[in-house]
All heavy atoms as an XYZ file, in Angstrom:
694
protein
N       0.840     -1.183      0.000
C       0.000      0.000      0.000
C       0.879      1.239      0.000
O       1.923      1.266      0.605
C      -0.880      0.020      1.230
C      -1.931     -1.024      1.221
S      -3.485     -0.291      0.888
C      -4.432     -1.024      2.147
N       0.382      2.271     -0.662
C       1.162      3.496     -0.736
C       0.390      4.708     -0.217
O       0.723      5.826     -0.537
C       1.606      3.727     -2.181
C       0.434      3.948     -3.109
O      -0.733      3.806     -2.695
O       0.678      4.268     -4.270
N      -0.661      4.477      0.543
C      -1.450      5.581      1.068
C      -2.598      5.980      0.159
O      -3.467      6.736      0.538
N      -2.610      5.462     -1.076
C      -3.702      5.790     -2.002
C      -4.759      4.702     -2.042
O      -5.707      4.783     -2.792
C      -3.151      5.981     -3.424
C      -2.270      7.191     -3.565
C      -1.827      7.364     -4.979
N      -1.052      6.189     -5.390
C      -0.639      5.962     -6.615
N      -0.926      6.807     -7.574
N       0.074      4.896     -6.917
N      -4.585      3.641     -1.267
C      -5.560      2.555     -1.280
C      -4.920      1.272     -1.751
O      -3.706      1.112     -1.726
N      -5.757      0.355     -2.209
C      -5.278     -0.948     -2.649
C      -4.356     -0.837     -3.856
O      -4.518      0.034     -4.689
C      -6.463     -1.824     -3.032
C      -7.353     -2.161     -1.892
C      -8.420     -3.137     -2.383
N      -9.342     -3.410     -1.313
C     -10.591     -2.985     -1.298
N     -11.063     -2.288     -2.280
N     -11.360     -3.273     -0.283
N      -3.450     -1.813     -3.983
C      -2.572     -1.897     -5.147
C      -3.242     -2.644     -6.294
O      -2.859     -2.485     -7.435
C      -1.259     -2.577     -4.771
C      -0.404     -1.716     -3.867
C       0.019     -0.434     -4.555
O       0.511     -0.459     -5.671
N      -0.205      0.687     -3.923
N      -4.217     -3.472     -5.982
C      -4.969     -4.219     -6.993
C      -6.460     -4.149     -6.646
O      -6.819     -4.056     -5.481
C      -4.545     -5.687     -7.031
C      -3.141     -5.906     -7.489
C      -2.828     -7.392     -7.474
N      -1.488     -7.636     -7.943
C      -1.177     -7.929     -9.199
N      -2.119     -8.007    -10.100
N       0.069     -8.146     -9.552
N      -7.281     -4.231     -7.667
C      -8.717     -4.252     -7.400
C      -9.070     -5.562     -6.714
O      -8.588     -6.624     -7.092
C      -9.537     -4.109     -8.700
O      -9.179     -5.152     -9.597
C      -9.319     -2.758     -9.339
N      -9.885     -5.492     -5.690
C     -10.268     -6.683     -4.933
C     -11.461     -7.382     -5.573
O     -11.655     -8.571     -5.383
C     -10.597     -6.295     -3.499
N     -12.259     -6.643     -6.335
C     -13.480     -7.192     -6.922
C     -13.564     -6.822     -8.397
O     -12.933     -5.873     -8.856
C     -14.707     -6.627     -6.196
C     -14.748     -7.056     -4.750
O     -14.807     -8.241     -4.459
N     -14.683     -6.096     -3.840
N     -14.385     -7.573     -9.094
C     -14.645     -7.216    -10.488
C     -15.392     -5.881    -10.522
O     -15.920     -5.422     -9.506
C     -15.467     -8.302    -11.174
O     -16.716     -8.435    -10.535
N     -15.426     -5.256    -11.687
C     -16.168     -4.003    -11.824
C     -16.823     -3.976    -13.198
O     -16.439     -4.704    -14.108
C     -15.273     -2.781    -11.612
C     -14.096     -2.713    -12.548
C     -14.175     -1.993    -13.721
C     -12.927     -3.373    -12.244
C     -13.098     -1.939    -14.582
C     -11.834     -3.322    -13.086
C     -11.920     -2.599    -14.261
N     -17.838     -3.150    -13.319
C     -18.631     -3.085    -14.543
C     -18.520     -1.702    -15.166
O     -18.695     -0.699    -14.482
C     -20.112     -3.384    -14.238
O     -20.202     -4.681    -13.639
C     -20.960     -3.339    -15.494
N     -18.233     -1.680    -16.452
C     -18.269     -0.447    -17.234
C     -19.598     -0.451    -17.979
O     -19.900     -1.396    -18.717
C     -17.087     -0.359    -18.219
C     -17.215      0.860    -19.117
C     -15.759     -0.347    -17.467
N     -20.416      0.566    -17.744
C     -21.725      0.696    -18.406
C     -21.678      1.864    -19.376
O     -21.251      2.959    -19.000
C     -22.825      0.958    -17.378
O     -22.876     -0.082    -16.439
N     -22.127      1.617    -20.588
C     -22.160      2.658    -21.619
C     -23.606      2.817    -22.066
O     -24.180      1.908    -22.672
C     -21.264      2.293    -22.825
C     -21.306      3.386    -23.875
C     -19.840      2.009    -22.366
N     -24.204      3.960    -21.716
C     -25.558      4.266    -22.191
C     -25.400      5.104    -23.450
O     -24.806      6.186    -23.428
C     -26.374      5.023    -21.148
C     -27.823      5.202    -21.623
C     -28.679      5.861    -20.602
N     -28.251      7.247    -20.442
C     -28.570      8.003    -19.421
N     -29.282      7.524    -18.435
N     -28.166      9.254    -19.366
N     -25.929      4.588    -24.542
C     -25.778      5.256    -25.831
C     -26.827      6.347    -25.993
O     -27.934      6.247    -25.445
C     -25.903      4.233    -26.956
C     -24.855      3.118    -26.918
C     -25.173      2.050    -27.962
C     -23.468      3.685    -27.144
N     -26.508      7.376    -26.751
C     -27.507      8.420    -27.025
C     -28.690      7.840    -27.807
O     -28.560      6.818    -28.496
C     -26.748      9.428    -27.892
C     -25.307      9.145    -27.649
C     -25.214      7.687    -27.345
N     -29.817      8.477    -27.709
C     -31.003      8.062    -28.460
C     -30.677      8.053    -29.955
O     -30.003      8.950    -30.452
C     -32.159      9.019    -28.177
C     -33.487      8.489    -28.673
C     -34.604      9.377    -28.258
N     -34.724      9.284    -26.785
C     -35.544     10.025    -26.071
N     -36.291     10.920    -26.643
N     -35.601      9.881    -24.766
N     -31.110      7.011    -30.649
C     -30.863      6.891    -32.082
C     -29.551      6.202    -32.418
O     -29.196      6.076    -33.589
N     -28.824      5.750    -31.401
C     -27.563      5.035    -31.612
C     -27.753      3.612    -31.106
O     -28.214      3.392    -29.986
C     -26.397      5.726    -30.867
C     -25.108      4.965    -31.068
C     -26.255      7.170    -31.341
N     -27.408      2.623    -31.950
C     -27.631      1.213    -31.642
C     -26.306      0.461    -31.627
O     -25.517      0.600    -32.572
C     -28.553      0.582    -32.710
O     -29.762      1.335    -32.777
C     -28.867     -0.859    -32.393
N     -26.047     -0.342    -30.599
C     -24.824     -1.155    -30.606
C     -24.968     -2.265    -31.646
O     -26.050     -2.811    -31.830
C     -24.771     -1.723    -29.183
C     -26.188     -1.763    -28.730
C     -26.855     -0.591    -29.405
N     -23.873     -2.582    -32.329
C     -23.964     -3.574    -33.396
C     -23.138     -4.824    -33.152
O     -23.336     -5.820    -33.821
C     -23.529     -2.970    -34.747
O     -22.186     -2.543    -34.654
C     -24.430     -1.834    -35.137
N     -22.174     -4.781    -32.221
C     -21.340     -5.936    -31.961
C     -20.560     -6.350    -33.207
O     -20.793     -5.797    -34.277
N     -19.627     -7.238    -33.096
C     -19.212     -7.858    -31.848
C     -18.496     -6.857    -30.944
O     -17.940     -5.873    -31.420
C     -18.258     -8.973    -32.289
C     -17.722     -8.510    -33.597
C     -18.810     -7.684    -34.222
N     -18.553     -7.151    -29.653
C     -17.973     -6.260    -28.654
C     -16.617     -6.794    -28.183
O     -16.284     -7.950    -28.376
C     -18.893     -6.149    -27.433
C     -20.316     -5.854    -27.772
C     -21.322     -6.758    -27.472
C     -20.660     -4.672    -28.410
C     -22.637     -6.487    -27.791
C     -21.976     -4.397    -28.733
C     -22.962     -5.311    -28.416
O     -24.262     -5.039    -28.732
N     -15.877     -5.924    -27.538
C     -14.686     -6.347    -26.811
C     -14.739     -5.707    -25.443
O     -14.859     -4.478    -25.364
C     -13.397     -5.924    -27.525
C     -12.182     -6.311    -26.731
C     -11.654     -7.581    -26.839
C     -11.613     -5.413    -25.843
C     -10.547     -7.939    -26.082
C     -10.512     -5.768    -25.081
C      -9.980     -7.044    -25.206
N     -14.676     -6.509    -24.396
C     -14.587     -7.954    -24.391
C     -15.856     -8.579    -24.970
O     -16.926     -7.971    -24.947
C     -14.421     -8.323    -22.927
C     -14.427     -7.061    -22.138
C     -14.667     -5.928    -23.064
N     -15.715     -9.779    -25.487
C     -16.817    -10.396    -26.217
C     -18.001    -10.781    -25.346
O     -19.091    -11.025    -25.863
C     -16.341    -11.602    -27.015
C     -15.709    -12.694    -26.200
C     -15.068    -13.753    -27.065
O     -14.504    -13.438    -28.109
O     -15.143    -14.922    -26.659
N     -17.840    -10.801    -24.017
C     -18.961    -11.150    -23.150
C     -19.769     -9.930    -22.683
O     -20.624    -10.045    -21.806
C     -18.496    -11.973    -21.952
C     -17.474    -11.262    -21.087
O     -16.935    -10.225    -21.514
O     -17.207    -11.751    -19.972
N     -19.530     -8.759    -23.277
C     -20.360     -7.589    -22.970
C     -21.805     -7.893    -23.351
O     -22.068     -8.659    -24.284
C     -19.883     -6.361    -23.751
S     -18.260     -5.758    -23.282
N     -22.739     -7.288    -22.642
C     -24.165     -7.500    -22.879
C     -24.853     -6.181    -23.197
O     -24.565     -5.168    -22.557
C     -24.815     -8.104    -21.625
C     -24.232     -9.431    -21.210
C     -24.572    -10.530    -22.188
O     -25.705    -10.640    -22.653
N     -23.581    -11.347    -22.519
N     -25.761     -6.214    -24.159
C     -26.521     -5.015    -24.536
C     -27.997     -5.234    -24.252
O     -28.526     -6.322    -24.497
C     -26.313     -4.698    -26.011
N     -28.656     -4.201    -23.710
C     -30.097     -4.249    -23.492
C     -30.706     -2.931    -23.961
O     -30.090     -1.871    -23.847
C     -30.464     -4.478    -22.018
O     -29.911     -3.431    -21.235
C     -29.955     -5.814    -21.520
N     -31.911     -3.033    -24.474
C     -32.628     -1.844    -24.920
C     -33.637     -1.466    -23.848
O     -34.432     -2.295    -23.414
C     -33.328     -2.103    -26.244
C     -33.911     -0.861    -26.869
C     -34.476     -1.131    -28.253
O     -34.829     -2.257    -28.578
N     -34.573     -0.099    -29.054
N     -33.564     -0.222    -23.411
C     -34.433      0.246    -22.350
C     -35.547      1.136    -22.867
O     -35.937      1.070    -24.040
N     -36.033      1.992    -21.980
C     -37.121      2.906    -22.316
C     -36.768      3.803    -23.489
O     -35.624      4.245    -23.624
C     -37.465      3.769    -21.102
C     -38.036      3.031    -19.897
C     -38.203      4.001    -18.735
C     -39.350      2.380    -20.248
N     -37.733      4.068    -24.311
C     -37.596      4.971    -25.449
C     -36.527      4.504    -26.433
O     -35.957      5.301    -27.172
C     -37.310      6.405    -24.989
C     -38.288      6.904    -23.975
C     -37.902      7.089    -22.657
C     -39.615      7.150    -24.322
C     -38.813      7.534    -21.711
C     -40.523      7.591    -23.390
C     -40.127      7.784    -22.080
N     -36.219      3.208    -26.422
C     -35.267      2.662    -27.376
C     -33.814      2.961    -27.076
O     -32.953      2.770    -27.927
N     -33.497      3.431    -25.876
C     -32.120      3.762    -25.513
C     -31.394      2.476    -25.119
O     -31.885      1.686    -24.313
C     -32.081      4.783    -24.365
C     -30.666      5.011    -23.884
C     -32.709      6.098    -24.815
N     -30.214      2.269    -25.691
C     -29.418      1.076    -25.438
C     -28.361      1.321    -24.372
O     -27.778      2.397    -24.305
C     -28.703      0.652    -26.715
C     -29.609      0.023    -27.712
C     -30.310      0.656    -28.697
C     -29.913     -1.360    -27.833
N     -31.033     -0.253    -29.420
C     -30.807     -1.500    -28.912
C     -29.514     -2.492    -27.137
C     -31.298     -2.735    -29.311
C     -30.001     -3.724    -27.529
C     -30.888     -3.834    -28.614
N     -28.117      0.281    -23.561
C     -27.016      0.282    -22.603
C     -26.210     -0.993    -22.816
O     -26.780     -2.072    -22.990
C     -27.518      0.342    -21.153
O     -28.295      1.538    -20.988
C     -26.361      0.359    -20.167
N     -24.889     -0.855    -22.819
C     -23.986     -1.999    -22.943
C     -23.188     -2.098    -21.653
O     -22.647     -1.102    -21.181
C     -23.042     -1.838    -24.153
C     -22.132     -3.048    -24.278
C     -23.851     -1.626    -25.441
N     -23.145     -3.312    -21.054
C     -22.399     -3.570    -19.831
C     -21.250     -4.512    -20.120
O     -21.435     -5.535    -20.775
C     -23.281     -4.244    -18.779
C     -24.294     -3.370    -18.165
C     -24.118     -2.542    -17.099
C     -25.654     -3.222    -18.553
N     -25.291     -1.894    -16.814
C     -26.251     -2.296    -17.689
C     -26.435     -3.788    -19.553
C     -27.584     -1.929    -17.789
C     -27.752     -3.413    -19.660
C     -28.309     -2.495    -18.779
N     -20.072     -4.163    -19.626
C     -18.896     -5.015    -19.757
C     -18.305     -5.203    -18.365
O     -18.046     -4.229    -17.664
C     -17.852     -4.368    -20.670
S     -18.478     -3.956    -22.316
N     -18.105     -6.456    -17.958
C     -17.565     -6.767    -16.642
C     -16.080     -7.093    -16.791
O     -15.692     -7.886    -17.652
C     -18.315     -7.948    -15.998
C     -17.714     -8.304    -14.647
C     -19.800     -7.614    -15.851
N     -15.270     -6.481    -15.945
C     -13.826     -6.692    -15.953
C     -13.429     -7.370    -14.646
O     -14.027     -7.114    -13.603
C     -13.099     -5.359    -16.136
C     -13.313     -4.788    -17.502
C     -14.394     -3.956    -17.755
C     -12.461     -5.098    -18.538
C     -14.612     -3.434    -19.019
C     -12.669     -4.588    -19.804
C     -13.741     -3.749    -20.050
N     -12.411     -8.226    -14.696
C     -12.067     -9.040    -13.529
C     -11.375     -8.269    -12.421
O     -10.811     -7.196    -12.641
C     -11.132    -10.094    -14.116
C     -10.474     -9.401    -15.266
C     -11.546     -8.503    -15.841
N     -11.377     -8.874    -11.250
C     -10.621     -8.344    -10.116
C      -9.132     -8.531    -10.367
O      -8.735     -9.189    -11.334
C     -11.028     -9.087     -8.848
N      -8.336     -7.930     -9.517
C      -6.869     -8.081     -9.495
C      -6.150     -7.249    -10.547
O      -5.002     -7.517    -10.856
C      -6.457     -9.543     -9.593
N      -6.793     -6.214    -11.092
C      -6.069     -5.301    -11.971
C      -5.180     -4.408    -11.110
O      -5.558     -4.019    -10.004
C      -7.038     -4.430    -12.775
C      -7.834     -5.152    -13.851
C      -8.841     -4.186    -14.458
C      -6.922     -5.698    -14.930
N      -4.023     -4.081    -11.616
C      -3.119     -3.183    -10.891
C      -3.704     -1.778    -10.834
O      -4.484     -1.381    -11.707
C      -1.753     -3.144    -11.563
C      -1.004     -4.436    -11.406
O      -1.011     -5.046    -10.350
N      -0.376     -4.880    -12.476
N      -3.302     -1.008     -9.852
C      -3.848      0.324     -9.617
C      -3.672      1.242    -10.828
O      -4.514      2.094    -11.086
C      -3.257      0.944     -8.336
C      -1.790      1.260     -8.501
C      -4.037      2.163     -7.908
N      -2.599      1.104    -11.587
C      -2.365      1.973    -12.742
C      -2.791      1.361    -14.074
O      -2.535      1.941    -15.124
C      -0.882      2.360    -12.822
C      -0.485      3.264    -11.667
O      -1.318      4.081    -11.235
O       0.664      3.144    -11.192
N      -3.425      0.196    -14.051
C      -3.888     -0.438    -15.283
C      -5.114      0.303    -15.822
O      -5.799      1.015    -15.104
C      -4.274     -1.896    -15.041
C      -3.076     -2.807    -14.891
O      -1.948     -2.355    -15.160
O      -3.275     -3.962    -14.496
N      -5.374      0.091    -17.089
C      -6.585      0.636    -17.699
C      -7.294     -0.486    -18.436
O      -6.715     -1.540    -18.694
C      -6.251      1.785    -18.656
O      -5.450      1.316    -19.711
N      -8.549     -0.271    -18.736
C      -9.330     -1.245    -19.490
C      -9.927     -0.550    -20.702
O     -10.055      0.675    -20.732
C     -10.453     -1.889    -18.647
C      -9.881     -2.662    -17.479
C     -11.454     -0.870    -18.189
N     -10.294     -1.355    -21.684
C     -10.908     -0.828    -22.890
C     -12.150     -1.650    -23.213
O     -12.114     -2.874    -23.155
C      -9.938     -0.915    -24.084
O      -8.785     -0.126    -23.788
C     -10.583     -0.408    -25.368
N     -13.234     -0.964    -23.520
C     -14.438     -1.612    -24.036
C     -14.664     -1.055    -25.438
O     -14.737      0.158    -25.618
C     -15.633     -1.326    -23.144
N     -14.719     -1.943    -26.414
C     -14.987     -1.532    -27.796
C     -16.422     -1.905    -28.132
O     -16.800     -3.083    -28.076
C     -14.021     -2.212    -28.756
C     -12.545     -1.912    -28.527
C     -11.687     -2.720    -29.497
C     -12.274     -0.433    -28.686
N     -17.211     -0.886    -28.476
C     -18.630     -1.082    -28.742
C     -18.971     -0.417    -30.066
O     -19.224      0.791    -30.117
C     -19.486     -0.491    -27.596
C     -19.067     -1.132    -26.275
C     -20.964     -0.695    -27.877
C     -19.602     -0.438    -25.065
N     -18.952     -1.185    -31.155
C     -19.337     -0.599    -32.448
C     -20.807     -0.172    -32.417
O     -21.643     -0.826    -31.772
C     -19.141     -1.747    -33.438
C     -18.279     -2.743    -32.735
C     -18.558     -2.575    -31.269
N     -21.120      0.931    -33.069
C     -22.485      1.450    -33.062
C     -22.929      1.818    -34.471
O     -22.116      1.987    -35.383
C     -22.622      2.690    -32.150
C     -22.302      2.337    -30.707
C     -21.753      3.824    -32.630
N     -24.222      1.953    -34.615
C     -24.826      2.414    -35.862
C     -25.780      3.550    -35.519
O     -26.563      3.456    -34.579
C     -25.595      1.281    -36.533
C     -26.311      1.729    -37.801
C     -26.813      0.577    -38.598
N     -25.626     -0.157    -39.037
C     -25.580     -1.466    -39.215
N     -26.638     -2.195    -39.004
N     -24.481     -2.048    -39.612
N     -25.700      4.634    -36.286
C     -26.592      5.775    -36.101
C     -27.836      5.583    -36.952
O     -27.745      5.125    -38.090
C     -25.892      7.081    -36.496
C     -24.838      7.503    -35.522
C     -23.563      6.962    -35.570
C     -25.124      8.440    -34.545
C     -22.594      7.340    -34.661
C     -24.159      8.824    -33.634
C     -22.894      8.274    -33.691
N     -28.978      5.972    -36.423
C     -30.219      5.869    -37.186
C     -30.171      6.841    -38.364
O     -29.427      7.829    -38.343
C     -31.426      6.168    -36.301
O     -31.413      7.518    -35.883
N     -30.943      6.561    -39.379
C     -30.956      7.412    -40.569
C     -31.443      8.820    -40.280
O     -31.079      9.760    -40.988
C     -31.825      6.771    -41.657
C     -31.195      5.527    -42.236
C     -32.030      4.941    -43.356
O     -32.907      5.654    -43.904
O     -31.808      3.769    -43.679
N     -32.260      8.973    -39.246
C     -32.784     10.304    -38.937
C     -31.971     11.025    -37.847
O     -32.389     12.054    -37.335
C     -34.251     10.233    -38.524
C     -34.494      9.353    -37.315
O     -33.587      8.586    -36.930
O     -35.598      9.419    -36.759
N     -30.792     10.495    -37.514
C     -29.941     11.138    -36.510
C     -29.455     12.489    -37.029
O     -29.151     12.636    -38.213
C     -28.743     10.249    -36.178
N     -29.410     13.455    -36.125
C     -28.921     14.783    -36.505
C     -27.421     14.745    -36.725
O     -26.699     13.990    -36.073
C     -29.252     15.804    -35.425
C     -30.740     16.050    -35.270
C     -31.032     17.148    -34.291
N     -30.474     16.820    -32.971
C     -30.279     17.710    -32.024
N     -30.576     18.972    -32.226
N     -29.789     17.351    -30.867
N     -26.952     15.574    -37.618
C     -25.520     15.690    -37.844
C     -24.858     16.358    -36.642
O     -25.484     17.146    -35.941
C     -25.246     16.510    -39.098
C     -25.697     15.887    -40.421
C     -25.442     16.858    -41.563
C     -24.993     14.570    -40.668
N     -23.593     16.059    -36.417
C     -22.866     16.665    -35.308
C     -22.593     15.650    -34.219
O     -22.741     14.451    -34.404
N     -22.186     16.150    -33.076
C     -21.869     15.282    -31.941
C     -23.146     14.827    -31.249
O     -23.956     15.664    -30.852
C     -20.981     16.018    -30.939
C     -19.618     16.327    -31.497
O     -19.092     15.578    -32.316
N     -19.032     17.425    -31.069
N     -23.313     13.529    -31.068
C     -24.502     13.056    -30.353
C     -24.422     13.440    -28.873
O     -23.337     13.545    -28.305
C     -24.441     11.536    -30.526
C     -23.021     11.235    -30.822
C     -22.449     12.449    -31.496
N     -25.557     13.674    -28.261
C     -25.598     14.010    -26.840
C     -26.514     13.028    -26.129
O     -27.365     12.398    -26.742
C     -26.120     15.442    -26.613
O     -27.435     15.549    -27.172
C     -25.208     16.472    -27.261
N     -26.339     12.914    -24.829
C     -27.219     12.074    -24.029
C     -26.618     10.738    -23.646
O     -27.245      9.984    -22.920
N     -25.423     10.421    -24.125
C     -24.774      9.184    -23.724
C     -24.074      9.355    -22.388
O     -23.916     10.460    -21.882
N     -23.664      8.214    -21.819
C     -22.991      8.274    -20.521
C     -22.168      7.013    -20.317
O     -22.584      5.927    -20.708
C     -24.022      8.388    -19.415
C     -23.412      8.530    -18.036
C     -24.451      8.605    -16.963
N     -24.981      7.261    -16.764
C     -26.087      6.991    -16.130
N     -26.834      7.951    -15.666
N     -26.494      5.747    -15.972
N     -21.015      7.166    -19.700
C     -20.184      6.036    -19.309
C     -20.038      6.078    -17.797
O     -19.779      7.132    -17.217
C     -18.787      6.100    -19.973
C     -17.898      4.985    -19.472
C     -18.911      6.064    -21.490
N     -20.216      4.927    -17.151
C     -20.023      4.865    -15.702
C     -19.324      3.559    -15.337
O     -19.365      2.590    -16.085
C     -21.363      4.992    -14.966
O     -22.222      3.932    -15.324
N     -18.675      3.573    -14.180
C     -17.980      2.398    -13.663
C     -18.505      2.138    -12.264
O     -18.641      3.059    -11.455
C     -16.453      2.629    -13.621
C     -15.737      1.422    -13.036
C     -15.916      2.957    -15.007
N     -18.794      0.868    -11.973
C     -19.292      0.527    -10.642
C     -18.757     -0.839    -10.220
O     -18.383     -1.655    -11.060
C     -20.822      0.521    -10.628
O     -21.317     -0.437    -11.542
N     -18.734     -1.055     -8.907
C     -18.343     -2.354     -8.359
C     -19.004     -2.516     -7.013
O     -19.584     -1.577     -6.461
C     -16.819     -2.462     -8.225
O     -16.370     -1.786     -7.077
N     -18.890     -3.709     -6.459
C     -19.423     -3.957     -5.132
C     -18.739     -3.060     -4.113
O     -19.328     -2.725     -3.079
C     -19.299     -5.460     -4.767
C     -20.094     -5.797     -3.520
C     -17.840     -5.853     -4.588
C     -21.575     -5.753     -3.707
N     -17.510     -2.620     -4.390
C     -16.816     -1.717     -3.491
C     -17.564     -0.411     -3.310
O     -17.451      0.231     -2.266
C     -15.400     -1.415     -3.990
C     -14.518     -2.654     -3.986
O     -14.702     -3.516     -3.102
O     -13.654     -2.772     -4.862
N     -18.331      0.011     -4.322
C     -19.104      1.250     -4.209
C     -20.177      1.122     -3.125
O     -20.494      2.090     -2.450
C     -19.772      1.602     -5.538
C     -18.773      1.890     -6.628
O     -17.631      2.297     -6.318
O     -19.113      1.702     -7.808
N     -20.709     -0.075     -2.978
C     -21.745     -0.312     -1.977
C     -21.140     -0.488     -0.595
O     -21.638      0.042      0.392
C     -22.574     -1.564     -2.355
C     -23.290     -1.328     -3.680
C     -23.563     -1.913     -1.257
C     -23.908     -2.563     -4.281
N     -20.027     -1.204     -0.545
C     -19.402     -1.513      0.742
C     -18.630     -0.342      1.318
O     -18.375     -0.282      2.507
C     -18.468     -2.719      0.597
C     -19.130     -4.016      0.149
C     -18.075     -5.101     -0.040
C     -20.200     -4.448      1.127
N     -18.226      0.602      0.425
C     -17.542      1.813      0.829
C     -16.199      1.555      1.389
O     -15.546      2.130      2.112
């Protein structure tokens, strides 16, 4: 320990990507076990679970190919969100 907390993650964690309206995930994903679900108003969320024991300075990557609807506005899409969570968030 160096005063900043654990040196490795103790638990797995989930990266959640909520896509903007009118954007659909197309797969295949990386990691390949990511899961996509369509929620209210046709908004898609993709969840990717990463294992425990990553080093404190490691990073992860989730690749989620998408397709824009034909009626999507030009420019940067808005309304998407990326979040990371784990059981550690609950246990504090």
